[in-house]
N, C-alpha and C positions, 0 to 999 in steps of 0.2 A: 473536451468531455472536462469537468473538475468535481472533483470531490464538493459536496455541499458541506457548511460549515457544521451540522450536525453528523453526519459521518465520519467528516474529519476528525472531530473529537472522540468517536467510537474507536475507529483507528490508532489515534494517539494514545487511546488509555491503553485496550487494548495490547499495544507494544509494551508500554508501561509497566501492564500488570503484570507481563512475561517475564519481566525484568531485563527487557533489550531496550529503556531509553535511553544507556550510555553509547549507543550505536548508532542513533541520529544524529543527522545532521545538524551542526549547531545553527546554520540558518540557510536561508536560499539561497544564497553565492557557493557555499560549500557543496549542496547540493544538487546546483546545475555543472560545476565543477567536476563533479565526482561520476557527475550522467554523459560528459563528454566524454572523460578519460574510459567508458566504458566502450560508447560509442566507439571512440579511436584505436578496442583493442590492447591497450594499454595494457602490461600484466597485474594481477592485484593478488597476488598468490598468499597476502597473509589476510586476505579480507578486509583489507582494513576502509577500503570503501561501502560495504554492504553497510548499507541503510533500511534498517525496518521498516520504515515508516515509509520511505518512497517507495520501496518493494510492493508495501501492501498496496497505496496506490496503484504502481503498475500491471501488478495482478489484478486489480478489480477493474481496470481499464480495460483488460486484456480478455476479461470473462464479457464484460456489456458489448465489447466489439464483436466479440465470435456470435454472442446472442441476438445484438440489436443491429448489424453490421456498419455500415460506414455513416450511416443517417446519426448515430450516436455523436460523431463528429459535427454535426450541423448544428442550427440554431437551439437550443434548451430553453425551457421556462425560466421567466425571467426574474421568478423569487432565488435564480443560483445565476444572477449576473449573465443570463444568455446560455447556460450551460449547463449539461445534461450531468447529472452524478448518475456515477454508474450504480452504485447500491442501491439510489430512487427508485432506477427505472427496472433493476432486478429484482426488488421489493413490490413494484406496482407489476410485474407481468407475470410474475410466478408465485401465488399465493402463498407456496410451501417455505418459500426461502425469507427467513431472516437474519437480515444485517448483522444484529449484535451475534448471535450464533456463530455466526457464518465469517465473519471476522475473528471472532476467538480461535475457531479452530485453524485457519491460516497460522495466526500469531503462533498457538500453538507449534505448529510444524516448523516456524522459522526459529522458536526458540528450541526445539528438537538441536535441527541443523547448527545454531550457534556454539547449542552445549557441544554438541560434538566436533565443532572446529576451533573449540576451546576460547567462542570470543566471549561467553561470559560461563560462571561457574557449573559446573554440576551437580544437580539436583541430592541432597544428602541423605 
């Protein structure tokens, strides 16, 4: 499962629009290292590894797995290099699901949490 380019852009834009862009990993190596540290259970008391873009990815992947089961991990459409995009699948199977609205709702929640933890400035 992997986000398609269009939905990855939607997620990235929502993260930027909510003032979370400076928290995104600089590259794939940093994102991978952060994930490995999390999986190892290494403490992150200051939330220095919090990456809202990767959090968005894992959130929607989890929702798609819950909704579509392990079939989501199988071969997907060729236009996404053989992967299912979680947001495309949710939109295809739930007519009321709007990816942009839903992504922005999740970004709002992440921004509120990041503000409460002092990771981004409070709203004026």
